[in-house]
MARFIDO-945197 format. One line per field, with one value per residue (C-alpha): chain; x negated, y, z negated. Coordinates in nm, 3 decimals, padded with zeros to 5 digits. Layout:
# MARFIDO-945197
c A|...
c1 X|...
c2 Y|...
c3 Z|...
//
This chain:
# MARFIDO-945197
c A|A|A|A|A|A|A|A|A|A|A|A|A|A|A|A|A|A|A|A|A|A|A|A|A|A|A|A|A|A|A|A|A|A|A|A|A|A|A|A|A|A|A|A|A|A|A|A|A|A|A|A|A|A|A|A|A|A|A|A|A|A|A|A|A|A|A|A|A|A|A|A|A|A|A|A|A|A|A|A|A|A|A|A|A|A|A|A|A|A|A|A|A|A|A|A|A|A|A|A|A|A|A|A|A|A|A|A|A|A|A|A|A|A|A|A|A|A|A|A|A|A|A|A|A|A|A|A|A|A|A|A|A|A|A|A|A|A|A|A|A|A|A|A|A|A|A|A|A|A|A|A|A|A|A|A|A|A|A|A|A|A|A|A|A|A|A|A|A|A|A|A|A|A|A|A|A|A|A|A|A|A|A|A|A|A|A|A|A|A|A|A|A|A|A|A|A|A|A|A|A|A|A|A|A|A|A|A|A|A|A|A|A|A|A|A|A|A|A|A|A|A|A|A|A|A|A|A|A|A|A|A|A|A|A|A|A|A|A|A|A|A|A|A|A|A|A|A|A|A|A|A|A|A|A|A|A|A|A|A|A|A|A|A|A|A|A|A|A|A|A|A|A|A|A|A|A|A|A|A|A|A|A|A|A|A|A|A|A|A|A|A|A|A|A|A|A|A|A|A|A|A|A|A|A|A|A|A|A|A|A|A|A|A|A|A|A|A|A|A|A|A|A|A|A|A|A|A|A|A|A|A|A|A|A|A|A|A|A|A|A|A|A|A|A|A|A|A|A|A|A|A|A|A|A|A|A|A|A|A|A|A|A|A|A|A|A|A|A|A|A|A|A|A|A|A|A|A|A|A|A|A|A|A|A|A|A|A|A|A|A|A|A|A|A|A|A|A|A|A|A|A|A|A|A|A|A|A|A|A|A|A|A|A|A|A|A|A|A|A|A|A|A|A|A|A|A|A|A|A|A|A|A|A|A|A|A|A|A|A|A|A|A|A|A|A|A|A|A|A|A|A|A|A|A|A|A|A|A|A|A|A|A|A|A|A|A|A|A|A|A|A|A|A|A|A|A|A|A|A|A|A|A|A|A|A|A|A|A|A|A|A|A|A|A|A|A|A|A|A|A|A|A
c1 -01.046|-00.882|-00.792|-00.993|-00.729|-00.544|-00.184|-00.164|-00.030|00.254|00.002|-00.197|00.118|00.213|-00.129|-00.113|00.251|00.168|-00.110|00.116|00.386|00.129|-00.047|00.273|00.411|00.088|00.110|00.461|00.360|00.055|00.167|00.550|00.715|00.375|00.302|00.388|00.135|-00.168|-00.150|00.095|-00.126|-00.430|-00.232|-00.118|-00.470|-00.617|-00.352|-00.419|-00.779|-00.666|-00.444|-00.740|-00.957|-00.685|-00.668|-01.047|-01.045|-00.794|-01.010|-00.862|-01.115|-01.177|-01.094|-00.757|-00.674|-00.781|-00.561|-00.269|-00.325|-00.340|-00.024|00.160|00.067|00.154|00.512|00.549|00.415|00.767|00.871|00.560|00.640|00.997|00.865|00.646|00.938|01.166|00.912|00.909|01.289|01.337|01.088|01.243|01.598|01.509|01.359|01.647|01.910|02.073|02.024|02.101|02.425|02.531|02.449|02.633|02.958|02.914|02.889|03.225|03.406|03.287|03.452|03.208|03.471|03.479|03.125|02.967|03.260|03.257|02.883|02.927|03.223|03.066|02.741|02.928|03.134|02.830|02.621|02.890|02.896|02.520|02.397|02.103|02.078|01.743|01.888|02.184|01.952|01.728|02.016|02.338|02.153|01.910|02.198|02.398|02.095|02.075|02.442|02.388|02.098|02.308|02.588|02.346|02.474|02.256|02.004|01.949|02.324|02.365|02.078|02.240|02.572|02.404|02.211|02.517|02.724|02.441|02.366|02.733|02.781|02.451|02.544|02.880|02.770|02.715|02.457|02.233|01.903|01.924|02.288|02.173|01.857|02.022|02.262|01.984|01.762|02.044|02.183|02.531|02.723|02.711|03.079|03.123|02.843|03.001|03.342|03.189|02.996|03.313|03.399|03.099|03.048|03.391|03.471|03.126|03.176|03.524|03.388|03.097|03.336|03.542|03.228|03.122|03.472|03.448|03.099|03.230|03.516|03.285|03.021|02.997|02.894|02.632|02.680|02.776|03.003|02.836|02.551|02.718|02.804|02.446|02.310|02.548|02.444|02.075|02.130|02.289|02.014|01.737|01.915|02.156|02.434|02.711|02.877|02.684|02.360|02.480|02.417|02.080|02.271|02.534|02.263|02.083|02.398|02.520|02.192|02.216|02.573|02.452|02.203|01.897|01.613|01.554|01.210|01.305|01.648|01.496|01.215|01.464|01.660|01.342|01.266|01.625|01.582|01.263|01.442|01.736|01.496|01.339|01.683|01.863|01.612|01.383|01.392|01.282|01.008|00.863|00.869|00.702|00.428|00.123|00.230|-00.048|00.096|00.341|00.684|00.584|00.273|00.473|00.731|00.470|00.256|00.539|00.722|00.395|00.303|00.643|00.621|00.298|00.314|00.682|00.858|00.746|00.989|00.872|01.178|01.289|01.538|01.339|01.633|01.649|01.272|01.291|01.604|01.479|01.106|00.978|00.946|00.657|00.455|00.210|00.482|00.511|00.144|00.170|00.464|00.272|-00.022|00.211|00.364|00.022|-00.096|00.228|00.224|-00.140|-00.048|00.264|00.083|-00.191|00.067|00.244|-00.072|-00.230|00.098|00.170|00.518|00.609|00.503|00.729|01.029|00.968|00.960|01.286|01.461|01.388|01.601|01.891|02.082|02.430|02.561|02.624|02.270|02.123|02.308|02.216|01.852|01.853|01.986|01.732|01.449|01.540|01.529|01.201|01.054|01.147|00.938|00.644|00.626|00.760|00.965|01.333|01.268|01.036|01.293|01.546|01.325|01.105|01.378|01.594|01.327|01.261|01.623|01.783|01.723|01.833|02.167|02.221|02.136|02.392|02.658|02.686|02.782|02.501|02.704|02.662|02.287|02.310|02.536|02.303|02.004|02.180|02.320|01.976|01.744|01.891|02.074|01.816|01.522|01.562|01.560|01.191|00.961|00.677|00.909|00.916|01.280|01.223|00.922|01.118|01.418|01.187|01.018|01.349|01.568|01.279|01.397|01.186|01.342|01.287|01.534|01.798|01.792|02.017|02.284|02.278|02.583|02.671|02.316|02.327|02.686|02.657|02.411|02.603|02.935|02.763|02.641|02.986|03.144|02.889|02.946|03.325|03.300|03.499|03.460|03.175|03.224|03.115|03.016|03.320|03.550|03.368|03.606|03.506|03.140|03.088|02.802|03.019|03.333|03.438|03.295|03.533|03.606|03.626|03.968|03.843|03.720|04.049|04.243|04.015|04.065|04.445|04.440|04.237|04.473
c2 23.745|23.466|23.535|23.343|23.372|23.060|23.040|22.995|22.677|22.676|22.601|22.908|23.121|22.979|23.011|23.393|23.367|23.091|23.299|23.606|23.425|23.286|23.619|23.823|23.570|23.597|23.978|23.968|23.707|23.898|24.259|24.249|24.582|24.737|24.495|24.758|25.002|24.824|24.443|24.403|24.625|24.410|24.094|24.238|24.345|24.004|23.835|24.085|23.965|23.603|23.679|23.855|23.544|23.331|23.575|23.574|23.192|23.197|23.427|23.770|24.051|24.271|24.584|24.438|24.365|24.715|24.868|24.659|24.792|25.152|25.104|24.941|25.213|25.485|25.353|25.447|25.804|25.940|25.758|25.883|26.245|26.193|26.050|26.355|26.586|26.393|26.428|26.802|26.814|26.631|26.860|27.185|27.063|26.975|27.321|27.498|27.331|27.150|26.801|26.914|27.075|26.749|26.561|26.817|26.787|26.413|26.350|26.518|26.367|26.006|25.745|25.472|25.203|25.303|25.437|25.165|25.159|25.538|25.537|25.297|25.478|25.825|25.706|25.518|25.822|26.051|25.793|25.751|26.128|26.177|25.834|25.809|25.580|25.742|26.092|25.971|25.799|26.105|26.346|26.191|25.884|26.082|26.270|25.951|25.787|26.092|26.055|25.685|25.767|26.031|25.782|25.501|25.292|25.022|25.177|24.859|24.809|25.177|25.155|24.845|25.028|25.331|25.118|24.906|25.213|25.391|25.096|25.026|25.383|25.385|25.061|25.189|25.543|25.628|25.881|25.614|25.533|25.157|25.149|25.298|25.088|24.746|24.776|24.934|24.630|24.380|24.549|24.649|24.973|25.164|25.162|24.804|24.717|24.912|24.753|24.404|24.474|24.550|24.177|24.106|24.450|24.549|24.217|24.225|24.578|24.502|24.202|24.414|24.685|24.422|24.290|24.644|24.704|24.394|24.493|24.839|24.702|24.462|24.728|24.855|25.221|25.276|25.651|25.772|26.058|26.390|26.248|26.346|26.693|26.729|26.643|26.889|27.159|27.086|27.115|27.456|27.565|27.492|27.562|27.817|27.596|27.691|27.540|27.747|27.582|27.292|27.494|27.322|26.992|27.138|27.274|26.939|26.736|26.987|26.962|26.582|26.592|26.821|26.546|26.745|26.489|26.377|26.535|26.897|26.860|26.744|27.001|27.285|27.149|27.156|27.516|27.616|27.461|27.662|27.986|27.899|27.828|28.174|28.336|28.159|27.984|28.269|28.177|27.821|27.935|28.190|27.935|27.677|27.916|28.048|28.337|28.556|28.552|28.813|28.713|28.715|28.508|28.278|28.211|28.136|27.921|27.715|27.649|27.552|27.325|27.155|27.088|26.893|26.734|26.755|26.898|26.796|26.921|26.949|27.027|26.905|26.666|26.356|26.215|26.524|26.527|26.176|26.260|26.571|26.518|26.393|26.466|26.621|26.494|26.327|26.095|25.941|25.855|25.508|25.429|25.548|25.329|25.027|25.103|25.132|24.800|24.624|24.757|24.653|24.293|24.297|24.456|24.192|23.912|24.048|24.150|23.803|23.627|23.465|23.615|23.516|23.157|23.136|23.269|23.031|22.741|22.848|22.866|22.498|22.405|22.629|22.415|22.556|22.912|22.910|22.795|23.053|23.341|23.202|23.170|23.530|23.659|23.457|23.561|23.930|23.894|23.703|23.975|24.228|24.023|23.969|24.286|24.504|24.740|24.734|24.873|24.583|24.349|24.475|24.517|24.206|23.938|24.132|24.102|23.736|23.616|23.834|23.597|23.299|23.466|23.527|23.164|23.048|23.275|23.484|23.853|24.094|24.239|23.903|23.963|24.329|24.238|23.958|24.196|24.442|24.170|24.020|24.314|24.651|24.575|24.339|24.579|24.748|24.407|24.353|24.545|24.589|24.681|25.049|25.071|24.886|25.103|25.417|25.327|25.258|25.597|25.783|25.591|25.497|25.136|24.840|24.642|24.326|24.473|24.627|24.371|24.122|24.394|24.499|24.283|24.431|24.375|24.007|23.943|24.086|23.824|23.550|23.659|23.692|23.332|23.210|23.383|23.214|22.867|22.901|23.053|23.352|23.665|23.510|23.661|23.503|23.674|23.533|23.740|24.066|24.191|24.555|24.490|24.546|24.296|24.025|24.070|23.776|23.787|23.972|23.780|23.999|24.017|23.841|23.540|23.526|23.510|23.231|23.041|23.070|22.958|22.645|22.561
c3 05.643|05.451|05.090|04.830|04.558|04.444|04.334|03.956|03.806|03.556|03.281|03.389|03.354|03.015|02.848|02.788|02.678|02.431|02.274|02.271|02.076|01.830|01.772|01.743|01.492|01.293|01.304|01.157|00.899|00.774|00.819|00.811|00.897|00.967|01.252|01.514|01.366|01.507|01.474|01.766|01.982|01.907|01.989|02.322|02.421|02.332|02.545|02.824|02.812|02.830|03.131|03.293|03.250|03.411|03.702|03.748|03.744|04.030|04.240|04.165|04.168|03.866|04.068|04.169|03.804|03.701|03.971|03.846|03.493|03.611|03.819|03.529|03.281|03.534|03.541|03.173|03.198|03.232|02.915|02.735|02.824|02.703|02.376|02.317|02.398|02.162|01.880|01.934|01.954|01.624|01.451|01.572|01.512|01.153|01.106|01.283|01.066|01.362|01.219|00.859|00.984|01.154|00.835|00.621|00.817|00.870|00.496|00.449|00.747|00.793|00.573|00.457|00.533|00.901|00.925|01.140|01.384|01.403|01.477|01.768|01.918|01.888|02.048|02.321|02.421|02.431|02.620|02.887|02.927|02.964|03.077|02.836|02.534|02.445|02.429|02.222|01.972|01.944|01.882|01.751|01.622|01.408|01.245|01.181|01.019|00.793|00.701|00.627|00.397|00.223|00.162|00.066|00.356|00.514|00.753|00.962|01.018|01.103|01.353|01.503|01.538|01.698|01.946|02.028|02.112|02.294|02.522|02.589|02.708|02.897|03.075|03.202|03.286|03.655|03.533|03.381|03.553|03.488|03.599|03.930|03.947|03.912|04.212|04.420|04.356|04.409|04.719|04.605|04.554|04.224|04.131|04.250|04.008|03.719|03.781|03.787|03.464|03.268|03.251|03.029|02.873|02.740|02.563|02.402|02.273|02.136|01.944|01.817|01.692|01.511|01.337|01.238|01.101|00.881|00.762|00.675|00.466|00.283|00.217|-00.138|-00.135|-00.403|-00.421|-00.768|-00.868|-00.811|-00.599|-00.271|-00.404|-00.524|-00.179|-00.009|-00.256|-00.192|00.184|00.139|-00.098|00.153|00.483|00.621|00.757|01.001|01.306|01.562|01.451|01.666|01.983|02.058|02.063|02.296|02.526|02.545|02.611|02.871|03.060|03.050|03.184|03.463|03.556|03.454|03.406|03.048|03.000|03.085|02.920|02.591|02.621|02.666|02.369|02.158|02.259|02.183|01.839|01.783|01.874|01.650|01.361|01.394|01.411|01.127|00.896|00.792|00.422|00.497|00.737|00.494|00.212|00.437|00.556|00.380|00.159|00.295|00.645|00.768|00.893|01.263|01.198|00.971|01.243|01.508|01.279|01.127|01.457|01.624|01.334|01.327|01.701|01.669|01.322|01.228|00.925|00.577|00.313|-00.045|-00.256|-00.597|-00.428|-00.327|-00.129|00.088|00.135|00.281|00.475|00.652|00.694|01.028|01.396|01.585|01.881|01.643|01.512|01.860|01.914|01.757|01.984|02.288|02.184|02.164|02.506|02.674|02.527|02.620|02.975|03.014|02.933|03.153|03.447|03.443|03.421|03.728|03.915|03.908|03.993|03.657|03.619|03.974|03.904|03.600|03.796|04.087|03.843|03.684|04.023|04.085|03.785|03.896|04.142|04.072|04.083|03.708|03.630|03.870|03.697|03.356|03.462|03.586|03.252|03.054|03.287|03.250|02.872|02.892|03.112|02.844|02.602|02.837|03.047|02.762|02.979|03.076|03.425|03.506|03.348|03.604|03.911|03.898|03.846|04.094|04.361|04.280|04.272|04.542|04.832|04.624|04.544|04.916|04.999|04.740|04.899|04.583|04.605|04.504|04.216|04.040|04.045|03.938|03.644|03.536|03.549|03.318|03.089|03.036|03.100|03.008|02.685|02.532|02.566|02.222|02.052|02.133|01.892|02.146|02.434|02.529|02.415|02.088|02.008|02.095|01.878|01.583|01.627|01.641|01.396|01.162|01.128|01.241|01.529|01.324|01.072|01.301|01.587|01.409|01.378|01.746|01.807|02.145|02.273|02.177|02.281|02.633|02.770|02.587|02.741|03.079|03.055|02.945|03.247|03.474|03.324|03.352|03.699|03.574|03.789|03.988|04.333|04.659|04.982|05.163|04.942|05.006|05.273|05.233|05.308|05.680|05.692|05.541|05.751|05.970|06.322|06.555|06.879|07.192|07.361|07.680|07.481|07.289|07.620|07.745|07.418|07.443|07.810|07.721|07.439
//
């Protein structure tokens, strides 16, 4: 039976995007930093409805669109489970004294002049080791944000430094899911992909570190004499602090290095934090609990409560209350709401062929190798904005452009690098993207505030485009001598003898 669906026009594809840009701009204008707490979700759902109407006009059935939505949302279930686990982890680590201990030592060790650079380097090293920017942000990042608050250092710049380092390490780590996904989609080998990425990644990170160094030198620390000592004293008054309270962090990072999936690794880290809280923070737990409860009941009740609603300190030090209150599964529900709405819109756009139409149109304007690579980078970033997920931003343009790269005689690692330059690293810059929403939930800074300071995440696609325009490190299939499929055709000995005889 012949299909009754019609291919969408370019105008069809651009209509939902136009309304999305208008509504999201209005959400920011009217609600500012609170736009991600409901207004963005409403904008995404309205635009999902508009995309649905376009699909119905072109003959797509309602059931097909519904299946596309379910499929799109199902792709994010792993991320949603990780978000819930991270909320629990932050809550138990705050109660256990793990995060306060990191803050306590960080306040004494980190120099404000080198703070931003130190944040980036620390996060980069850990991310390379474990291959997860999300885990780094939820563990090391949370502590560094606490140190920044304690030193009265800019939270948006600190968040930008954390994200820059975390994504640099994630991008170059062979343990990273996106670093494995990109070469798999493009059709190249993992370490060939990582080696080819260094030409755009390392220069971008060096420039970013230099900018963070300058910002650190020009930063005027507002902390007054005695304020730091007062904060350290308050930490010791509320928490028992010692080096072995960092064991939950060590456990979580060790599991990540051992390639244990993120959800169980973070979950085990959260449970370890709960056990550590009951072992070493009895004074805090008893003070936090109802006085009528016994110690056993107090431990069970408080740990359970912190896991679902987070820790809410109520001490005489207002700075510390803000610094060490948070976490819990409940704190992640708004982020999950945003992810579901964003994925609904992106799934409909892909399901009714609107994304494919945009990519096909872009290919027509990419006649040279440099313009094709540039188009791929821009498309990956655009997919982050439209589909709201970095995995789709890697997979969808990869599928669309793969054949075109082969036709242009370009090695697949050019495609895999472009997908990461435009897709992976730009994902936390978009407030309604899964990564942007996650970073806001963990670091408690709106992406609209920290995005401008994510220098590495902006520089990487720019450097990638510059390399493409200059033809620098753009590999062709002819040069891929190690690839068996690309080796020159071997002439049998008999034919060689005939050729010599004729000559």
